VOPAGU-2260 file (C-alpha; in pm, 1 decimal, decimal comma):
REM VOPAGU-2260
SITE   aa  ch    i         X         Y         Z
SITE  MET   A    0   -3327,0   -3007,2    -385,2
SITE  LYS   A    1   -2991,4   -3116,6    -243,0
SITE  LYS   A    2   -2811,6   -2998,3    -559,5
SITE  LEU   A    3   -2972,5   -2656,4    -531,3
SITE  LEU   A    4   -2870,0   -2628,4    -164,9
SITE  ILE   A    5   -2509,3   -2726,7    -246,4
SITE  ILE   A    6   -2495,6   -2474,2    -533,3
SITE  LEU   A    7   -2635,1   -2204,0    -304,5
SITE  ILE   A    8   -2377,5   -2282,4     -32,6
SITE  ILE   A    9   -2093,2   -2274,5    -288,4
SITE  LEU   A   10   -2219,5   -1943,4    -426,4
SITE  ILE   A   11   -2244,0   -1784,6     -80,2
SITE  PHE   A   12   -1898,3   -1913,7      13,5
SITE  SER   A   13   -1751,2   -1780,5    -313,8
SITE  LEU   A   14   -1903,3   -1437,0    -254,3
SITE  PHE   A   15   -1767,5   -1437,1      99,9
SITE  VAL   A   16   -1415,5   -1523,4     -22,5
SITE  PHE   A   17   -1438,6   -1258,0    -296,7
SITE  PHE   A   18   -1531,4    -984,7     -48,0
SITE  ILE   A   19   -1251,2   -1081,9     188,8
SITE  VAL   A   20    -995,2   -1072,5     -93,7
SITE  PHE   A   21   -1140,0    -744,7    -221,9
SITE  TYR   A   22   -1132,9    -585,1     122,5
SITE  PHE   A   23    -773,4    -678,7     205,0
SITE  ASN   A   24    -606,2    -628,2    -133,6
SITE  PHE   A   25    -728,0    -293,8    -257,3
SITE  ASN   A   26    -589,9      45,8    -170,5
SITE  LYS   A   27    -761,5     240,3     102,8
SITE  GLU   A   28    -839,1     606,5     138,6
SITE  ARG   A   29    -712,6     745,2     467,3
SITE  THR   A   30    -744,6    1093,3     609,6
SITE  PHE   A   31    -429,5    1292,1     685,3
SITE  THR   A   32    -361,0    1640,2     819,4
SITE  PHE   A   33    -174,3    1880,3     591,3
SITE  TYR   A   34     -20,2    2206,8     710,8
SITE  TYR   A   35      19,6    2514,8     493,6
SITE  VAL   A   36      99,7    2882,0     547,1
SITE  LYS   A   37    -194,4    3119,1     588,3
SITE  GLN   A   38    -245,0    3375,0     309,9
SITE  SER   A   39    -289,9    3663,3     552,0
SITE  SER   A   40      -1,6    3609,4     794,2
SITE  PHE   A   41     311,3    3417,7     876,8
SITE  ASP   A   42     130,0    3142,5    1055,0
SITE  ILE   A   43      48,0    2781,1     980,5
SITE  ASP   A   44    -298,4    2629,9     953,7
SITE  LYS   A   45    -413,4    2277,2     878,0
SITE  GLU   A   46    -657,8    2102,1     651,1
SITE  LYS   A   47    -764,4    1739,9     645,5
SITE  ARG   A   48    -764,7    1547,6     320,8
SITE  GLY   A   49    -819,8    1192,7     205,7
SITE  VAL   A   50    -533,4    1013,7      33,2
SITE  ILE   A   51    -549,7     674,9    -135,5
SITE  VAL   A   52    -259,6     465,9     -11,1
SITE  ASP   A   53    -132,0     115,4     -64,2
SITE  LYS   A   54    -162,2     -12,7     290,4
SITE  ASN   A   55      83,0    -296,3     232,1
SITE  ARG   A   56     394,6     -85,4     172,3
SITE  ARG   A   57     520,2     168,3     424,5
SITE  GLU   A   58     719,8     370,4     169,2
SITE  LYS   A   59     415,0     412,8     -50,3
SITE  ILE   A   60     221,4     568,0     238,4
SITE  GLU   A   61     488,7     830,1     307,5
SITE  ARG   A   62     533,7     897,5     -62,0
SITE  ALA   A   63     157,7     929,5    -120,9
SITE  ILE   A   64     133,7    1177,7     166,7
SITE  PHE   A   65     425,8    1384,7      37,7
SITE  GLU   A   66     305,9    1386,4    -323,4
SITE  GLU   A   67     -40,7    1492,4    -211,7
SITE  TYR   A   68     119,7    1766,4      -1,9
SITE  LEU   A   69     307,7    1901,7    -304,1
SITE  LEU   A   70     -24,9    1955,7    -483,5
SITE  GLY   A   71     -85,5    2245,2    -246,1
SITE  PRO   A   72    -380,6    2341,0     -29,4
SITE  ILE   A   73    -744,6    2310,7    -122,0
SITE  SER   A   74    -853,7    2594,2     104,6
SITE  PRO   A   75    -826,8    2942,7     -51,8
SITE  HIS   A   76    -703,6    3098,9     274,4
SITE  LEU   A   77    -386,0    2887,6     263,4
SITE  LYS   A   78     -86,1    2919,7      32,2
SITE  PHE   A   79     200,5    2700,3     -78,6
SITE  ASP   A   80     511,3    2873,0    -214,1
SITE  PHE   A   81     673,4    2567,6    -367,7
SITE  PRO   A   82     746,3    2589,1    -741,1
SITE  THR   A   83     515,7    2358,5    -937,2
SITE  GLU   A   84     781,1    2277,7   -1197,2
SITE  ILE   A   85     985,6    2087,5    -935,6
SITE  LYS   A   86     941,3    1709,7    -955,5
SITE  ILE   A   87    1054,4    1426,2    -727,9
SITE  LYS   A   88    1310,4    1198,1    -893,6
SITE  ASN   A   89    1368,3     962,3    -601,7
SITE  PHE   A   90    1213,9     912,1    -261,2
SITE  TYR   A   91    1415,5     717,9      -5,6
SITE  LEU   A   92    1328,5     608,7     345,8
SITE  VAL   A   93    1634,1     516,1     550,4
SITE  TYR   A   94    1605,3     330,4     879,1
SITE  PRO   A   95    1905,1     404,3    1103,5
SITE  ARG   A   96    1882,9     313,5    1472,6
SITE  ASN   A   97    1542,2     406,4    1620,1
SITE  SER   A   98    1470,6     657,5    1346,3
SITE  ILE   A   99    1327,7     703,8    1000,8
SITE  ASP   A  100    1504,6     945,2     768,8
SITE  LEU   A  101    1361,0    1078,2     445,5
SITE  ILE   A  102    1586,4    1162,4     153,3
SITE  LEU   A  103    1410,4    1361,3    -116,8
SITE  ASP   A  104    1589,4    1376,8    -449,3
SITE  PHE   A  105    1428,5    1641,0    -668,9
SITE  ASP   A  106    1511,0    1718,1   -1030,2
SITE  ALA   A  107    1753,0    1996,4   -1132,4
SITE  GLU   A  108    1469,8    2253,6   -1116,1
SITE  PHE   A  109    1486,6    2234,3    -737,5
SITE  ALA   A  110    1836,5    2387,5    -727,3
SITE  LYS   A  111    1733,4    2654,6    -980,8
SITE  ASN   A  112    1414,8    2755,8    -797,5
SITE  ILE   A  113    1521,3    2711,6    -437,0
SITE  SER   A  114    1519,6    3086,1    -374,4
SITE  ASN   A  115    1139,5    3080,6    -426,7
SITE  ILE   A  116    1092,0    2859,6    -118,8
SITE  ASP   A  117    1061,9    3034,9     216,4
SITE  GLU   A  118    1116,3    2924,6     575,5
SITE  TRP   A  119     742,3    2909,8     654,0
SITE  THR   A  120     679,0    2673,5     364,2
SITE  LEU   A  121     947,2    2440,0     499,8
SITE  ARG   A  122     802,8    2462,0     852,1
SITE  ALA   A  123     458,1    2369,4     722,6
SITE  MET   A  124     607,7    2079,8     523,1
SITE  PHE   A  125     787,8    1950,0     832,5
SITE  GLU   A  126     470,9    1980,2    1043,8
SITE  THR   A  127     283,5    1775,4     784,3
SITE  LEU   A  128     547,8    1502,4     794,7
SITE  LYS   A  129     549,8    1503,9    1176,0
SITE  ALA   A  130     171,2    1478,2    1195,9
SITE  ASN   A  131     136,3    1189,9     950,8
SITE  THR   A  132     458,0     987,4     961,8
SITE  LYS   A  133     734,6     876,3    1196,8
SITE  ILE   A  134    1005,2    1052,8     997,2
SITE  LYS   A  135    1263,1    1218,8    1223,4
SITE  ARG   A  136    1507,1    1374,4     977,0
SITE  ILE   A  137    1493,8    1492,6     617,6
SITE  LEU   A  138    1760,2    1562,8     355,7
SITE  PHE   A  139    1710,6    1747,3      27,4
SITE  LEU   A  140    1895,9    1654,1    -290,7
SITE  SER   A  141    1881,3    1801,8    -638,1
SITE  ASP   A  142    1977,5    1561,6    -915,8
SITE  GLY   A  143    2144,5    1334,2    -660,3
SITE  LYS   A  144    2360,9    1611,4    -513,0
SITE  ARG   A  145    2328,8    1783,3    -177,1
SITE  VAL   A  146    2167,8    2123,7    -189,0
SITE  ARG   A  147    2404,4    2384,9     -46,6
SITE  LYS   A  148    2144,0    2636,9      60,2
SITE  LYS   A  149    2025,6    2766,7     394,2
SITE  ILE   A  150    1667,0    2883,7     434,1
SITE  GLY   A  151    1605,3    3038,4     774,5
SITE  PRO   A  152    1750,4    2799,0    1032,0
SITE  TYR   A  153    1738,8    2504,6     789,4
SITE  ASN   A  154    2053,1    2394,4     607,5
SITE  LEU   A  155    1908,2    2189,4     321,4
SITE  GLY   A  156    2241,8    2018,3     249,9
SITE  GLU   A  157    2241,1    1849,3     591,6
SITE  LEU   A  158    1996,6    1618,0     766,5
SITE  ILE   A  159    1729,9    1841,4     921,0
SITE  GLU   A  160    1584,8    1710,9    1244,2
SITE  ILE   A  161    1209,5    1767,0    1235,9
SITE  ARG   A  162    1125,0    1558,9    1544,6
SITE  LYS   A  163    1317,2    1528,1    1870,4
């Protein structure tokens, strides 16, 4: 009887340890707010979506949010005028004094297709980053080089302040 009790206690303890390890080590799905341009007007609307993130690494959270954003909206009344052939080569978070800067290095297709991106798409992208991250400034690169293009008030070759 004592052996059975000891085996039962060991089994319960093992299950408890397994669930603790499982709970703390696996990726979690979190809900974030994504902003896109409305189909019918020059206005921005939001949708909430779940994203699986690695909760242990800050960069992976920001990257997961941005990559999910690039997939475009789920809702049919929203649009996303960002060329699908553009891919992210590198994703850097830089931590200067009291700030977080994002440097997005896209492939060469970004420079070729930049004229297909409008000001409202950039505004929606910046709103998404503001709502879900602490990023203050963003810089766009294409193949490691600054993009010398201005879209609306945004000079993509310079750090764009998205949060005051």
